BALOBA-1460 file (C-alpha; in Angstrom, 3 decimals):
// residues 163
<rec num="1" residu="g" x="0.113" y="0.111" z="-0.074"/>
<rec num="2" residu="l" x="1.518" y="3.155" z="0.113"/>
<rec num="3" residu="w" x="-0.040" y="5.718" z="2.792"/>
<rec num="4" residu="c" x="0.615" y="10.072" z="1.926"/>
<rec num="5" residu="i" x="0.395" y="12.398" z="5.783"/>
<rec num="6" residu="g" x="0.400" y="15.788" z="6.142"/>
<rec num="7" residu="d" x="1.216" y="18.773" z="4.285"/>
<rec num="8" residu="a" x="1.351" y="16.401" z="0.442"/>
<rec num="9" residu="n" x="-2.161" y="14.628" z="1.021"/>
<rec num="10" residu="g" x="-3.373" y="18.224" z="0.247"/>
<rec num="11" residu="k" x="-6.130" y="17.345" z="3.073"/>
<rec num="12" residu="m" x="-5.810" y="19.461" z="6.257"/>
<rec num="13" residu="m" x="-2.222" y="21.432" z="6.694"/>
<rec num="14" residu="l" x="-1.801" y="20.986" z="10.182"/>
<rec num="15" residu="a" x="0.725" y="19.280" z="12.614"/>
<rec num="16" residu="h" x="-1.483" y="17.745" z="14.672"/>
<rec num="17" residu="a" x="-3.335" y="16.378" z="11.690"/>
<rec num="18" residu="a" x="-0.431" y="15.132" z="10.554"/>
<rec num="19" residu="s" x="0.620" y="13.784" z="13.301"/>
<rec num="20" residu="a" x="-2.787" y="11.829" z="14.046"/>
<rec num="21" residu="q" x="-1.787" y="10.558" z="9.841"/>
<rec num="22" residu="g" x="1.277" y="9.200" z="11.009"/>
<rec num="23" residu="i" x="-0.348" y="6.925" z="13.264"/>
<rec num="24" residu="s" x="-2.808" y="6.248" z="11.563"/>
<rec num="25" residu="a" x="-1.113" y="5.289" z="8.823"/>
<rec num="26" residu="i" x="1.404" y="2.606" z="10.574"/>
<rec num="27" residu="e" x="-1.703" y="0.695" z="12.247"/>
<rec num="28" residu="n" x="-2.645" y="0.377" z="8.795"/>
<rec num="29" residu="i" x="0.881" y="-0.567" z="7.664"/>
<rec num="30" residu="v" x="1.028" y="-3.186" z="11.134"/>
<rec num="31" residu="g" x="-2.519" y="-4.453" z="9.800"/>
<rec num="32" residu="r" x="-4.339" y="-2.397" z="11.902"/>
<rec num="33" residu="d" x="-7.237" y="-1.233" z="10.319"/>
<rec num="34" residu="h" x="-7.356" y="2.651" z="11.724"/>
<rec num="35" residu="v" x="-9.210" y="5.820" z="10.138"/>
<rec num="36" residu="v" x="-8.372" y="9.619" z="10.706"/>
<rec num="37" residu="d" x="-12.188" y="11.743" z="11.106"/>
<rec num="38" residu="h" x="-11.171" y="14.667" z="9.867"/>
<rec num="39" residu="e" x="-14.195" y="16.503" z="11.080"/>
<rec num="40" residu="s" x="-12.875" y="15.765" z="14.805"/>
<rec num="41" residu="i" x="-9.356" y="17.764" z="13.891"/>
<rec num="42" residu="p" x="-9.173" y="21.528" z="16.205"/>
<rec num="43" residu="a" x="-7.854" y="24.068" z="13.990"/>
<rec num="44" residu="a" x="-6.609" y="26.951" z="15.160"/>
<rec num="45" residu="c" x="-5.183" y="30.972" z="14.083"/>
<rec num="46" residu="f" x="-2.919" y="32.625" z="16.971"/>
<rec num="47" residu="t" x="-5.173" y="36.272" z="16.874"/>
<rec num="48" residu="h" x="-5.862" y="38.651" z="19.378"/>
<rec num="49" residu="p" x="-8.704" y="37.400" z="19.693"/>
<rec num="50" residu="e" x="-8.269" y="33.698" z="19.332"/>
<rec num="51" residu="i" x="-10.039" y="32.153" z="16.742"/>
<rec num="52" residu="a" x="-10.416" y="28.078" z="16.909"/>
<rec num="53" residu="m" x="-13.177" y="25.717" z="15.041"/>
<rec num="54" residu="v" x="-13.313" y="22.057" z="14.922"/>
<rec num="55" residu="g" x="-15.833" y="19.834" z="12.424"/>
<rec num="56" residu="l" x="-18.246" y="21.769" z="10.105"/>
<rec num="57" residu="t" x="-18.757" y="25.591" z="9.321"/>
<rec num="58" residu="e" x="-22.018" y="26.840" z="9.694"/>
<rec num="59" residu="e" x="-22.481" y="26.349" z="5.243"/>
<rec num="60" residu="q" x="-21.515" y="22.695" z="5.247"/>
<rec num="61" residu="a" x="-23.466" y="21.755" z="7.919"/>
<rec num="62" residu="k" x="-26.329" y="23.848" z="6.085"/>
<rec num="63" residu="e" x="-25.582" y="21.936" z="2.867"/>
<rec num="64" residu="r" x="-25.229" y="18.207" z="5.651"/>
<rec num="65" residu="a" x="-28.322" y="19.692" z="6.482"/>
<rec num="66" residu="a" x="-30.537" y="20.034" z="3.705"/>
<rec num="67" residu="a" x="-29.293" y="16.925" z="1.266"/>
<rec num="68" residu="e" x="-29.514" y="14.218" z="4.738"/>
<rec num="69" residu="g" x="-33.416" y="15.652" z="5.722"/>
<rec num="70" residu="f" x="-32.016" y="17.065" z="8.944"/>
<rec num="71" residu="e" x="-32.862" y="20.321" z="10.917"/>
<rec num="72" residu="l" x="-29.760" y="22.407" z="11.892"/>
<rec num="73" residu="g" x="-29.858" y="23.476" z="15.900"/>
<rec num="74" residu="k" x="-27.273" y="26.438" z="16.596"/>
<rec num="75" residu="s" x="-26.047" y="27.904" z="19.727"/>
<rec num="76" residu="s" x="-24.486" y="30.091" z="21.115"/>
<rec num="77" residu="g" x="-22.672" y="31.791" z="24.290"/>
<rec num="78" residu="s" x="-20.493" y="34.393" z="25.570"/>
<rec num="79" residu="f" x="-17.641" y="35.672" z="27.400"/>
<rec num="80" residu="r" x="-19.564" y="39.279" z="27.933"/>
<rec num="81" residu="a" x="-21.069" y="37.077" z="31.300"/>
<rec num="82" residu="n" x="-18.310" y="35.297" z="31.751"/>
<rec num="83" residu="s" x="-15.958" y="35.803" z="35.104"/>
<rec num="84" residu="k" x="-12.322" y="34.856" z="34.224"/>
<rec num="85" residu="a" x="-13.012" y="36.444" z="30.818"/>
<rec num="86" residu="l" x="-13.426" y="39.693" z="32.321"/>
<rec num="87" residu="a" x="-11.424" y="39.436" z="35.747"/>
<rec num="88" residu="e" x="-8.407" y="39.173" z="32.420"/>
<rec num="89" residu="l" x="-10.345" y="41.929" z="30.681"/>
<rec num="90" residu="e" x="-11.173" y="40.142" z="27.859"/>
<rec num="91" residu="g" x="-14.672" y="39.556" z="28.000"/>
<rec num="92" residu="t" x="-15.455" y="39.979" z="24.392"/>
<rec num="93" residu="g" x="-16.452" y="36.885" z="22.308"/>
<rec num="94" residu="i" x="-18.607" y="33.808" z="21.227"/>
<rec num="95" residu="a" x="-19.089" y="30.577" z="21.229"/>
<rec num="96" residu="k" x="-20.797" y="29.005" z="18.678"/>
<rec num="97" residu="c" x="-21.940" y="24.865" z="18.201"/>
<rec num="98" residu="l" x="-23.994" y="23.650" z="15.343"/>
<rec num="99" residu="f" x="-25.739" y="20.382" z="15.433"/>
<rec num="100" residu="n" x="-27.970" y="18.098" z="14.134"/>
<rec num="101" residu="k" x="-32.009" y="19.440" z="15.834"/>
<rec num="102" residu="d" x="-33.021" y="15.099" z="15.606"/>
<rec num="103" residu="t" x="-29.725" y="13.409" z="17.410"/>
<rec num="104" residu="g" x="-27.683" y="15.952" z="19.195"/>
<rec num="105" residu="k" x="-24.965" y="15.475" z="17.320"/>
<rec num="106" residu="v" x="-22.392" y="18.157" z="17.450"/>
<rec num="107" residu="l" x="-21.383" y="19.096" z="13.297"/>
<rec num="108" residu="g" x="-18.615" y="21.596" z="14.348"/>
<rec num="109" residu="v" x="-18.381" y="24.986" z="17.077"/>
<rec num="110" residu="h" x="-16.256" y="28.456" z="16.130"/>
<rec num="111" residu="i" x="-15.346" y="29.633" z="20.010"/>
<rec num="112" residu="i" x="-13.518" y="33.219" z="19.339"/>
<rec num="113" residu="g" x="-12.354" y="34.383" z="22.511"/>
<rec num="114" residu="i" x="-9.368" y="34.409" z="24.665"/>
<rec num="115" residu="h" x="-7.922" y="30.940" z="25.009"/>
<rec num="116" residu="a" x="-9.995" y="29.811" z="22.140"/>
<rec num="117" residu="s" x="-8.048" y="27.288" z="20.829"/>
<rec num="118" residu="d" x="-7.469" y="25.363" z="24.178"/>
<rec num="119" residu="l" x="-11.656" y="25.625" z="24.239"/>
<rec num="120" residu="i" x="-12.105" y="24.030" z="21.463"/>
<rec num="121" residu="q" x="-10.335" y="20.567" z="22.086"/>
<rec num="122" residu="e" x="-12.961" y="19.937" z="24.402"/>
<rec num="123" residu="c" x="-15.237" y="20.128" z="21.143"/>
<rec num="124" residu="a" x="-13.226" y="18.212" z="19.044"/>
<rec num="125" residu="n" x="-13.551" y="15.362" z="21.649"/>
<rec num="126" residu="a" x="-16.796" y="15.612" z="21.583"/>
<rec num="127" residu="i" x="-17.132" y="15.180" z="17.306"/>
<rec num="128" residu="a" x="-14.735" y="12.754" z="17.916"/>
<rec num="129" residu="a" x="-16.732" y="10.713" z="20.429"/>
<rec num="130" residu="g" x="-20.427" y="11.133" z="18.936"/>
<rec num="131" residu="t" x="-21.462" y="12.915" z="22.620"/>
<rec num="132" residu="t" x="-24.852" y="14.489" z="22.321"/>
<rec num="133" residu="v" x="-25.137" y="18.086" z="22.604"/>
<rec num="134" residu="q" x="-27.823" y="16.562" z="25.021"/>
<rec num="135" residu="e" x="-25.261" y="14.664" z="27.052"/>
<rec num="136" residu="l" x="-22.508" y="17.992" z="27.298"/>
<rec num="137" residu="s" x="-25.365" y="20.185" z="28.658"/>
<rec num="138" residu="m" x="-25.522" y="17.515" z="31.738"/>
<rec num="139" residu="m" x="-21.693" y="17.914" z="32.372"/>
<rec num="140" residu="v" x="-19.555" y="19.582" z="34.959"/>
<rec num="141" residu="h" x="-17.509" y="23.084" z="33.982"/>
<rec num="142" residu="t" x="-15.648" y="24.270" z="36.763"/>
<rec num="143" residu="h" x="-16.726" y="27.784" z="37.945"/>
<rec num="144" residu="p" x="-15.164" y="30.077" z="37.346"/>
<rec num="145" residu="t" x="-13.202" y="29.575" z="34.031"/>
<rec num="146" residu="l" x="-13.507" y="30.013" z="30.333"/>
<rec num="147" residu="s" x="-15.094" y="26.539" z="29.716"/>
<rec num="148" residu="e" x="-18.424" y="27.672" z="30.857"/>
<rec num="149" residu="v" x="-18.805" y="30.045" z="27.494"/>
<rec num="150" residu="l" x="-19.611" y="26.460" z="26.120"/>
<rec num="151" residu="d" x="-21.499" y="25.561" z="29.145"/>
<rec num="152" residu="e" x="-23.869" y="28.022" z="28.544"/>
<rec num="153" residu="t" x="-23.835" y="27.124" z="24.287"/>
<rec num="154" residu="f" x="-24.414" y="23.371" z="25.110"/>
<rec num="155" residu="k" x="-27.159" y="24.179" z="27.824"/>
<rec num="156" residu="g" x="-28.837" y="26.471" z="25.345"/>
<rec num="157" residu="a" x="-28.606" y="23.459" z="22.168"/>
<rec num="158" residu="v" x="-31.336" y="21.840" z="24.533"/>
<rec num="159" residu="g" x="-33.146" y="24.842" z="25.853"/>
<rec num="160" residu="m" x="-31.668" y="25.330" z="29.791"/>
<rec num="161" residu="s" x="-29.440" y="27.753" z="30.834"/>
<rec num="162" residu="a" x="-26.608" y="27.841" z="32.728"/>
<rec num="163" residu="h" x="-27.532" y="29.916" z="35.555"/>
C-alpha cells in the first residue's frame, strides 16, 4: 500500500493532523484498520482574539442538513458575562455550536475569544466520541473558568440556561 500524510495529501495543513495521519498510516501498515476523522481535528488561529474551530462550517452544516433531511440547530454562548474572561479584561468573544436537532450530534463548533485554542479541544473530543449536545449540556464545567462559555452554549442547544 501507499500512504501519504501531512501537507502532501492536501487534506489539512496542520501539524497535529499530520501526526494523526502518521499514526493512522502505521496502524494500517501493521494490519489494524484505522481512518482519521478529519471532522474532529481542531484548528486555531493565534490572533487576538484567538479563533478556533472544529467540524463543519455553518455553510457546510446547512448543506449537510439539506442533503440528509434534518433540521440544523445552532446555539451560542458569550464571553461577556463570563467572570474569568472579565477578570482577564477579555469579555469580547463568542462560542457557537452547530448540531443535528434530531440526534443532538455536534457538527461543528466555532470560538472567537481568549484561549479559544484551548477551549476547542473539549469540542473536538465531543465530535470524535459522538457526544451529543444533550450529554454535553449535563456535564459539569469548573467555575469560574472560560469553559463555562461552552457550558452556556451546550445548555442553550437543549433549551436550558446555565444560570
